[in-house]
N, C-alpha and C positions, 0 to 999 in steps of 0.2 A: 234665426236671420236667413238661413238657406232658402226659407220659403218665400223671401222679399226678391222678386224677380223684375217688377216694374221700377221705372226710374222715379216716378213720384213717390211710390211707397219707400223706395230705398232712401230717397233725400229727406223724407220725413223722418225716417230712423235716425239718419245722420245729425239731423238737427237736434231731436231728442237728446241723442247722447251727448251733444254739445254743451248742453246747459246741465250736465250732470256734474260729477266730481271734476271732470278737466274744465269745465266752465267757471267753476267756483275757485279753482286753482289760478286760472287765467286772469279772472277778474281780480282777484287778491293782488297779483303781481301787477297788472295795468294800473290799479288803483295808486299804486306806490309810484308808479311812473308817472302818471299825472300830477301827483304832489311834487314830485322832482322837477317837472316842467315849471310850475308856478315858483318853487323856489330859485328856479335859475332865472327868474324875472321874464319869462316868455308868456305870451298871450294863450288863451284856452285853445283857440284854433291850432296851435302849434302841436298841442298834444293830440289832437284828432288826426291832424294830417300826418304828423310822424308816426303814429301808431298804423294807421290804414295804409300809408304809402310805403311802408319799410316792413312792418309786421315781424319784426325780430328784435327782441329787447336789447341785445348788446349793441346791434347798429343804431338804435334809438338812442340809446344812452350816449353814444359817440356824438351824435348830432346835436343833441342837447348841449354836451359840454362845450362843443364848439360854437353854437350858437350864443350860449350863455357869456362867451368872450367876444360876440361880435366877429365871429370866424377870423380871429387875429392871425392864425396862421395861413389863412387863405380857404377857400371853398374847397379846392380839389384835395388837400390832405383829409379834410373831414369826410367827404364822399368816398374816398378810397379807403379811409379807415372803417367807414359803416361797411363798405363792401367786403372787406378783410375779415371782419369778425363774424359777418353774416355767410362766408364762404362754406360753412358746415352745411348749408343747405343743398350743394351740388350733390355731395354723396349719398344724402338722403333722397334727393330726387332719383339718383340712379338706382337706388336700392328699391324704391316703391314702384317704380314706372313698369317693370314687369308684371306687377301684381294687379294692374288694373284690368286685366282680361282683355286689352284691345291693341291691335297693332296700328290704328288710325292715329297718327300723331296729331292731327288736327282736332280730334276729340279731346286730346289732354290738355290742349291751351287753357281752357278755362281753369283747369287744377293748378297751373303753374303759381299764381299769387298765394296759394293756400299751402304751399309746400313750407310748413314751419313745424316747430319742434311739436307741438300740443297735437295739431291734426296728423302729423306723421305718426306719432307714437300711438295714437288712438287706432288709426288705419292699420298699422302693422298687426295689432292685435285683434282688430276686428273683421279684416278681409278673410282669414280663413273660415269664418262662420257665414259669409256673405257670398251669394251666387256670383259668379265672375261678371256677368253682364250687368249687374247692379251696383258693383262696387265704385265705379267712377261717380254715380249719382249719389251715393251714400257720401263719398268724400266731399263732394261740392256742397251737400248739405250741411255737413259738420263743418267744413272749413269756413262758409259764409256765415254760419250762426257764431263761430267763435270769433271771427274777425269781427263782426258786429258788437259781440260781448267785450272785446278787448278794447275797442274805441270807445263805447259808452263808459266802460269803467274808467279808462284814462280821463275822459271829460270829467266822470264824477270825483276822480281823485285830485283833479285841479282844484275844485270847489271846496272840497273837505280838507284841503292841506293844512289848514290852520289847526285842525283837530288832531293831526298826525304828529307826533314828535320824531327825532332822528331814529330812535331805536324801533318804533312802530313800522315807519317805512322800510327800514332794513329787514324786519320780520317778514313784511309782506312780500317784499322781493323773493326772498327764500320759499315762498309757498309752492310756486311752481317746481323748482328743483326738487323739492321735498316730494311732490306728487311723481315725479319721474322716478325717483328712488324707490317710492313705494310700488310703482308698477313693475320696475326691476326685482323688487324682492318677491313680489307675488309670483315671478316666473322663475325662481330659483331653483325650481325642479327641472328645467329644462338646461341642455347644456350649453346652448349659446349665450344665454344671459348670464349663467353661472361664470362662463370664461370671461365675458366682458367684465363683470364685477372684480373678478379676481385681478386680472390683468390692470384694471383701471385703478384698483386700491392700491396695487404694488407700485404703479407709474406715479401715483399721486405725489410721492416724495420728491419728485422733481421740482414741483412748484415751490419747494423751500430751497433746494441746492441752485436752481437757475434763476436768472433775472425774471423780476414780475412780468416784463413784457413779452416773454416766450415761455415761461414755465409751465403755464396751463396748456397752451398749445402743444407744446412738446410731450407733455404728459399724456394728453388725448391721442396724439398721433403714435406715439410709442406704444402704449398699452393698448389701442385698438387694433394697430397692426399685429402686435403679438397675439391678441386673441383671435384675430383671422386667419392668422397662419397656423396657430394652433388647432383651430377648427377645421383648417383644409387637410392638415396631417391626420387628424382622427377620421376623417371622411375617407382619406387614402386607405387607412387600415382596416 
């Protein structure tokens, strides 16, 4: 990858990487989302627009649930709920921005819509092997391709919804988290991922103790914070 220094070549490599294992995992998840849209009684265009405009599964599911009730609680709570569950993109953007190899903020604007879990996770693994000047192009190639794959998979899921039962849709929704878990498992030989897994697993019990509305968020914040400060303490030593 280090040999790729042109924007065109890097973008093509990014697009190629997006249709590999990451693309398969994303397609499976968004297939289930498209089926959920149809089950909610919404039109197929809703699946496509919700996917491409939000590009974050939790936020999309919040809006689908609200739309299926005719936004009974109002539009503002639905929008704020979608924003809240997708707030994880902010620390992800902060973490990846310095790795793009540019201080020109205007050049980074096209990358903003693609700061989502799959492109972010793939970029964090791939960037060390890509020349700094080619990283933004690689990310745009990967992000745009995965964005298109997600939308088309959601649309396909809408039309094959009748072929999927509740268990099949639930299984498909868990394909993407399983993919991330395998990525973490592949990096267990590295200190940072190992700390993240240990602290995340230890904090997972909070989801049972705390109310469902805040259990997962609290587990993520507490486990992630402990892993972060643990890493800083080891770095100082």
